[in-house]
N, C-alpha and C positions, 0 to 999 in steps of 0.2 A: 586528455591530461589534466585539463584544468578541473574536471569533476573529481578526478581522484585527488587532487590536491585540496580541493573543497571539502571531500568528504573526510580526509585525514584532519584537517584544520578543525572541522565540526565535532569529530570525535574527541580531539585534544581538548577543545574548549569545554566540551560537555563533561569530560572527566575533571577538568580543573575546576569548573565552576559549580558542578554538582546541582543543576536547577531541580527545584521542586515543583511538582504537579499539583495545582489547587484541587482539593478534595471534590469538587463540582465537576471537574473535568476527567478525573481518574477513569470513571466507567467508559469514556469514549477513546481514550488513548490506545488501547489495545486494538480497537476497531479501526482506527485511523492508520495504524502501523500496518495491518493486514491489508487494507485498501491501498496504502502507498506501495506496499509489496506486489499487489497486482498489477498496479500500473508499471512498476518497475521491470517485473518479468514480461509484461506486455510490450513494453519499449524494447527491451532487449530481443524479444522475439521479432518484433517489426525490424529492428536493425539487421537481424540475420537474414530476415526474408528480403532485405532491399527496399522497404517501404517506409523506413522510419521518417517521421515528420516532427520536428522539436515542438511546434505549435499544439499539434495533436497530444504529444505526449504530456506537455504542461497541462493542458485542458482536461486530459484523462485523469491525471495524478490528482488535481484540485477537485474535480466533479466526483471521483471515486471516494475521496476522504469526506468530501461535503454529504453526499447522498447516503454513505454508509452512516455518518454521524447522525443526520436527521432521522434515518430509520430508526436507529437506536434511541434517540431522544423521543421520537413519537411513542416507541414501544414503552419507554419509562412513563411517559404521561398517561398511557392507556392501562399501565400495570402489568403489561407483557414484556417488559424490557429483556428479561433474559431470554425468552424464547426468540424475539427478534435479534437479539445479539448473536443467539446461535445460528439462527438463519443466515445472517449477513455473513458470519465467519465460514459457514459451510459453502455458501454460493462463492464467495471470493476465493475460498480454499480450493474449490473445484477449478476455477479460473487458472489459479497460480499453478496447480499441478498439471493442467492442460498446456499451459506456457511452458513449464519446465520440460515436459515431454517434448514438446516441438523443439525447444533449444537443444535438448539432448540429441535428438536425431539429427539436426543441423550440425552440431559438433562432432559426433560420433558416426555419423552417417549410418545409423542403425535404428 
């Protein structure tokens, strides 16, 4: 319940404050969101499997965002940022859909 309240407060504060993202960070924000969604779906799947560990979730969340950001940053430095961004989104997207399928099987028993 605390997480739901925190999410609601965060959304309300975000709407009221309307923060701006610096131009230098804008290319990395979508990648960070996709990496965070991957960790979120992985955590939900682990919870449904009965093996959820909060420390593993936090480390997974932070490391997913950090590694994805570093890969995209290195791609930008090498001049192949768009290709590596696409690769990161595809890999994380596959993981998200795999976790979503597992969650669906847990919930609907199908």
